[in-house]
C-alpha positions as CSV (number, residue, x, y, z in Angstrom):
1,M,-24.0,-14.6,-17.7
2,T,-21.1,-12.7,-17.5
3,N,-22.8,-10.2,-20.9
4,E,-25.2,-9.3,-18.1
5,Y,-22.6,-7.8,-15.9
6,R,-22.9,-4.4,-16.9
7,H,-21.5,-1.3,-14.8
8,T,-20.9,2.2,-15.3
9,P,-17.5,2.5,-13.4
10,V,-17.6,6.0,-11.3
11,L,-15.2,9.3,-11.4
12,L,-13.1,7.0,-13.7
13,A,-11.3,9.8,-14.6
14,E,-10.6,10.8,-10.9
15,C,-9.8,7.6,-10.1
16,L,-7.2,7.2,-12.7
17,E,-5.5,10.2,-12.0
18,Y,-5.3,10.1,-7.9
19,L,-4.1,6.1,-8.7
20,N,-0.9,7.5,-10.2
21,L,-0.3,4.2,-12.2
22,K,3.2,3.0,-13.6
23,T,4.4,0.3,-15.7
24,Q,5.6,-2.2,-13.1
25,H,3.3,-1.2,-10.9
26,T,1.4,-3.7,-8.9
27,F,-2.3,-2.5,-8.7
28,V,-5.4,-4.1,-6.1
29,D,-8.8,-3.3,-7.1
30,A,-10.4,-4.6,-3.7
31,T,-13.9,-4.1,-5.1
32,L,-13.3,-5.4,-8.9
33,G,-17.0,-6.2,-10.3
34,G,-17.3,-5.9,-13.6
35,A,-13.7,-4.5,-14.0
36,G,-15.0,-0.9,-15.1
37,H,-12.1,0.7,-13.4
38,S,-9.6,-2.0,-13.9
39,L,-9.9,-2.0,-17.7
40,E,-8.7,1.3,-17.6
41,A,-6.5,0.9,-15.0
42,A,-4.7,-2.2,-17.2
43,R,-4.1,-0.1,-20.1
44,L,-1.6,2.1,-17.3
45,L,-0.2,-0.7,-16.2
46,G,1.1,-2.9,-19.2
47,P,2.3,-6.1,-19.4
48,D,5.2,-5.8,-16.9
49,G,2.6,-4.4,-14.6
50,T,0.5,-6.4,-12.5
51,L,-3.1,-6.4,-11.7
52,I,-5.2,-7.9,-8.7
53,G,-8.5,-8.1,-8.3
54,I,-10.8,-8.9,-5.0
55,D,-14.2,-9.6,-5.7
56,Q,-16.9,-12.1,-3.6
57,D,-19.3,-12.5,-6.5
58,A,-18.6,-14.9,-9.0
59,V,-20.5,-13.4,-11.8
60,A,-18.4,-10.2,-11.0
61,R,-14.8,-12.6,-11.5
62,A,-16.1,-14.1,-14.4
63,A,-17.2,-10.8,-16.2
64,A,-13.8,-9.2,-15.1
65,E,-11.8,-11.8,-16.0
66,E,-13.3,-12.2,-19.7
67,R,-13.1,-8.5,-20.4
68,L,-9.4,-8.2,-19.3
69,Q,-8.3,-11.0,-20.4
70,A,-9.3,-9.8,-23.8
71,L,-7.0,-6.7,-24.1
72,P,-4.4,-7.0,-26.4
73,E,-1.3,-9.1,-25.0
74,T,0.7,-6.0,-25.4
75,V,-1.0,-3.7,-22.7
76,R,-2.4,-6.8,-20.8
77,P,-0.8,-7.1,-17.4
78,H,0.3,-10.4,-15.3
79,L,-3.4,-10.6,-13.9
80,E,-4.3,-12.6,-10.2
81,L,-8.4,-12.4,-9.5
82,L,-8.8,-13.4,-6.1
83,A,-12.0,-14.9,-4.5
84,G,-13.0,-12.9,-1.2
85,N,-13.8,-9.9,0.4
86,F,-11.4,-7.1,1.4
87,G,-12.1,-7.8,4.8
88,D,-9.8,-10.8,4.5
89,M,-6.8,-8.2,2.6
90,D,-4.1,-10.1,4.3
91,E,-4.7,-13.7,4.1
92,L,-5.5,-13.1,0.2
93,L,-2.5,-10.8,-0.8
94,L,-0.5,-13.5,1.1
95,E,-1.9,-16.4,-0.5
96,A,-1.1,-14.4,-3.6
97,E,2.6,-13.9,-2.5
98,V,2.3,-10.3,-2.8
99,P,5.6,-8.4,-2.2
100,G,4.0,-5.0,-2.1
101,V,1.3,-3.1,-3.5
102,D,1.9,0.4,-5.6
103,A,-2.1,1.5,-4.9
104,F,-5.3,0.2,-4.1
105,L,-8.8,1.0,-5.0
106,F,-11.8,0.8,-3.0
107,D,-15.4,1.5,-5.2
108,L,-17.8,0.5,-2.4
109,G,-21.6,-0.1,-2.5
110,V,-23.9,-2.3,-3.9
111,S,-23.0,-2.5,-8.1
112,S,-25.3,-1.9,-10.2
113,V,-26.0,-5.6,-11.4
114,Q,-26.8,-6.5,-7.7
115,I,-29.4,-4.2,-7.6
116,D,-31.0,-4.8,-10.4
117,T,-31.1,-8.8,-10.0
118,P,-34.2,-9.3,-7.8
119,S,-33.0,-12.6,-6.5
120,R,-30.1,-11.1,-4.7
121,G,-32.9,-9.4,-2.3
122,F,-31.1,-5.8,-2.7
123,S,-34.1,-3.8,-4.2
124,F,-36.8,-1.9,-2.7
125,K,-37.8,-1.6,-6.6
126,E,-38.1,-5.5,-7.4
127,D,-39.7,-8.2,-5.6
128,G,-37.4,-10.9,-4.9
129,P,-36.5,-13.0,-1.7
130,L,-35.0,-11.2,1.0
131,D,-31.3,-12.1,1.5
132,M,-28.7,-9.0,0.6
133,R,-25.9,-11.6,0.9
134,M,-22.7,-10.2,-0.7
135,D,-21.1,-13.7,-0.5
136,P,-24.2,-16.6,0.3
137,S,-21.5,-18.8,0.3
138,T,-20.0,-17.6,3.6
139,R,-23.0,-15.8,5.6
140,T,-25.6,-17.6,6.5
141,I,-27.7,-14.9,8.0
142,N,-29.6,-13.3,5.5
143,A,-32.1,-10.0,5.5
144,A,-35.3,-12.5,6.1
145,E,-33.4,-13.8,9.2
146,I,-33.0,-10.4,10.4
147,V,-36.4,-9.0,10.2
148,N,-38.2,-12.1,11.3
149,T,-35.5,-12.7,14.5
150,Y,-34.5,-9.4,16.4
151,N,-36.7,-7.7,18.5
152,A,-37.9,-4.6,18.3
153,A,-35.6,-2.3,19.7
154,D,-32.8,-4.6,18.1
155,L,-34.1,-3.6,14.4
156,A,-34.8,-0.2,15.3
157,R,-30.6,0.2,16.2
158,V,-29.8,-0.9,13.4
159,I,-32.1,1.0,11.3
160,R,-31.3,3.9,12.9
161,S,-27.5,3.4,13.2
162,Y,-27.1,2.7,9.6
163,S,-29.3,5.0,7.8
164,D,-30.4,7.6,9.8
165,E,-33.9,7.1,8.9
166,K,-36.3,9.2,11.7
167,W,-39.3,6.5,11.7
168,A,-36.9,3.7,12.9
169,T,-38.5,2.8,15.8
170,R,-42.0,3.0,14.1
171,I,-40.5,0.9,11.0
172,A,-39.1,-1.8,13.7
173,E,-42.8,-1.8,15.3
174,F,-44.5,-2.3,12.4
175,I,-41.9,-5.2,11.1
176,V,-42.6,-7.0,14.5
177,D,-46.4,-6.8,14.2
178,A,-46.5,-7.8,10.5
179,R,-44.5,-11.0,11.3
180,K,-46.7,-12.1,14.3
181,E,-49.4,-13.0,11.3
182,A,-47.0,-14.5,9.1
183,R,-42.9,-14.4,8.1
184,I,-41.6,-11.6,6.2
185,E,-39.9,-13.5,2.9
186,T,-39.6,-11.0,0.4
187,S,-39.1,-7.2,-0.5
188,A,-42.3,-6.3,-1.9
189,Q,-43.4,-7.6,1.7
190,L,-41.0,-5.7,3.7
191,V,-41.4,-2.1,1.2
192,E,-45.3,-2.4,1.9
193,I,-44.5,-2.7,6.2
194,I,-42.2,0.4,6.0
195,K,-44.7,2.6,3.6
196,A,-47.6,1.8,6.3
197,A,-45.1,2.4,9.1
198,I,-44.2,6.1,7.3
199,P,-46.8,8.9,7.9
200,A,-48.0,9.9,4.5
201,S,-46.9,13.4,4.7
202,A,-43.0,12.2,5.3
203,R,-43.3,9.7,2.5
204,R,-44.1,12.8,-0.2
205,A,-40.3,13.5,0.2
206,G,-36.6,12.4,0.4
207,G,-37.1,9.2,-2.6
208,H,-38.4,5.7,-1.7
209,P,-39.7,5.3,1.5
210,A,-37.9,1.9,1.7
211,K,-34.5,2.9,0.6
212,R,-32.8,4.0,4.3
213,T,-34.2,0.4,5.9
214,F,-33.3,-1.6,3.0
215,Q,-29.6,0.3,3.6
216,A,-29.5,-0.5,7.2
217,L,-30.0,-4.3,6.4
218,R,-27.8,-4.5,3.7
219,I,-24.9,-3.0,5.9
220,E,-26.3,-5.5,8.9
221,V,-26.2,-8.7,7.0
222,N,-23.2,-8.0,5.8
223,S,-21.2,-6.5,8.7
224,E,-19.7,-3.7,5.9
225,L,-18.5,-1.1,8.3
226,S,-16.5,-3.3,10.3
227,V,-15.1,-5.2,7.0
228,L,-14.5,-1.5,5.9
229,R,-12.1,-0.5,8.7
230,K,-10.2,-3.8,8.4
231,G,-10.0,-3.7,4.8
232,L,-8.8,0.3,4.8
233,E,-6.0,-0.9,7.2
234,A,-4.9,-3.6,5.7
235,A,-4.3,-1.7,2.5
236,V,-2.2,0.9,4.5
237,R,-0.2,-1.7,6.0
238,W,0.6,-3.2,2.0
239,L,1.4,-0.3,0.2
240,N,4.5,0.5,-0.7
241,P,6.1,3.9,-0.1
242,G,5.0,6.7,-2.4
243,G,1.7,4.3,-2.9
244,R,-1.7,5.6,-3.0
245,L,-5.2,4.7,-1.6
246,V,-7.8,5.7,-3.4
247,V,-11.3,5.1,-1.9
248,I,-15.5,6.0,-3.2
249,S,-18.0,6.0,-0.9
250,Y,-21.6,6.1,-1.3
251,H,-23.0,7.3,1.8
252,S,-22.1,9.4,5.4
253,L,-21.2,6.2,7.4
254,E,-18.8,4.7,4.9
255,D,-17.1,8.3,4.3
256,R,-16.7,8.9,8.0
257,I,-14.8,5.8,8.1
258,V,-12.3,6.6,5.3
259,K,-11.9,9.8,7.1
260,D,-11.4,8.2,10.3
261,V,-8.7,6.1,9.1
262,F,-7.3,8.4,6.8
263,A,-6.6,10.9,10.0
264,R,-5.6,8.4,12.0
265,Y,-2.7,7.3,9.9
266,A,-1.8,10.8,9.0
267,K,-1.5,12.4,12.5
268,R,-0.3,9.5,15.0
269,C,1.1,11.7,17.4
270,T,-0.4,11.7,21.2
271,C,1.9,13.8,22.6
272,P,-0.3,17.2,24.8
273,P,-0.6,19.9,22.2
274,D,1.5,22.3,24.3
275,L,4.5,20.6,24.0
276,P,7.2,22.3,21.6
277,V,8.5,19.1,20.5
278,C,7.3,15.3,19.5
279,V,8.2,13.3,21.7
280,C,5.9,10.0,21.2
281,K,8.0,9.3,18.3
282,K,4.7,8.0,15.9
283,L,5.3,9.0,13.0
284,P,2.7,9.6,10.5
285,I,2.0,6.8,8.3
286,L,-0.1,8.5,5.5
287,E,-0.2,11.9,4.0
288,L,-3.8,13.2,2.9
289,V,-4.1,13.9,-0.8
290,T,-7.1,15.2,-1.1
291,R,-8.6,17.4,2.0
292,K,-11.7,17.7,0.9
293,P,-13.9,14.4,-1.3
294,V,-13.8,15.1,-4.9
295,L,-17.5,14.8,-6.3
296,P,-18.6,13.7,-9.7
297,T,-19.2,16.3,-11.9
298,A,-22.8,17.5,-13.1
299,E,-22.5,16.1,-16.2
300,E,-21.5,12.5,-14.5
301,I,-24.6,12.5,-12.7
302,E,-26.3,13.0,-15.2
303,R,-24.8,10.1,-17.4
304,N,-24.9,8.0,-14.4
305,P,-27.4,9.1,-11.7
306,R,-25.9,6.4,-9.0
307,A,-23.1,8.0,-9.0
308,R,-24.8,11.5,-7.3
309,S,-23.9,10.4,-3.7
310,A,-19.9,9.4,-4.8
311,K,-17.1,10.8,-2.8
312,L,-13.4,10.2,-3.8
313,R,-10.9,10.4,-0.8
314,V,-7.1,9.4,-1.6
315,A,-4.4,9.2,0.5
316,E,-0.5,8.5,0.0
317,K,1.7,6.4,2.2
318,L,5.0,8.0,3.1
C-alpha cells in the first residue's frame, strides 16, 4: 500500500534553501505526506538532527517511515512521526517532549494520492463516495452530510466564501432541488448537478466546472482555514530564535491567512503612526524573509502541473 503513495514535492530546492537546515537542528514537517520534502531535509540534518513529521493520514505516515528508515544510518536523523493534524501542534510537540524547533514546513492542500484515490471522495474527475475527510477517525461530518443537510443559503455561503464561485447561489439551489429526488452520495452525482447549474457558456472557460465547489466542500469538511491559522500561530511560538517558518499555499484563501499571520507577528506595534517613538512595547516576533511569494518556475510546472498555483512564503523568528 505504501508503494502507491507517490508525491512529487513542490518547490523542493527553494524549500531546502529557505529552511536553512543545519546538523543538530530540529525540523518539523507539519504536512509530512510521503516525505517528499523530508527525505531531502533529512540528509541536511544528519544523525545529530531531529526530524518530526506530522500527518493524519496513516497511509502517508507508513510510506514516509519506510522511505526515511531506508536512509543510511550515517545520514538519518532521529525520527519522530506523529499521528495528528498541525492544528494540534501544541499537544503533539508537548507529547513528543520537543524543547524547541529550528524550522517548520507547511505544504498545504491535498496530496496527489488523496486526490487520485476515488474512495476518499476528493476528486471531481473520478467517481467515489462524497467523503473528503482528511482523517475519518476524528471527523464525523463528511461532504455528503453537508450537501444533503445544509440549507441553500448555507451551501451558497460555503461555496462562495471558500472558492469565489460566481454561480454559488445557483449551484446551491440545484443541489437542494436534486436531493429532494434522491440523496446525493457520490462525486459523480454532484458533478452532474454542478454542470447543470452552471450555464454552458460559463463552462467553456476556467477549468472543470466542479473544481471550485469541491474545493469549498473540502475546506468546510476539514475546517481547513481555522486549523491553518491555529497551526501557524503554534509554529511561531515553538520556533527558536533564528528559526524559519516556510509555508507553501495553493489558493488565495490559504495565502491570505499566511500573509496575515506573518504580518501580524512582524509588525506588532499598535501605537498611532504620528507618535515619534513606540510606547506600546509590542516588539516584532517575526521578520519577513520573502516580501513577495516565491513561485514555481515554468520548468517545474511543466514537470508537475499541480505546482502551478503554489506560493511559498518564509518568515524568521527574531
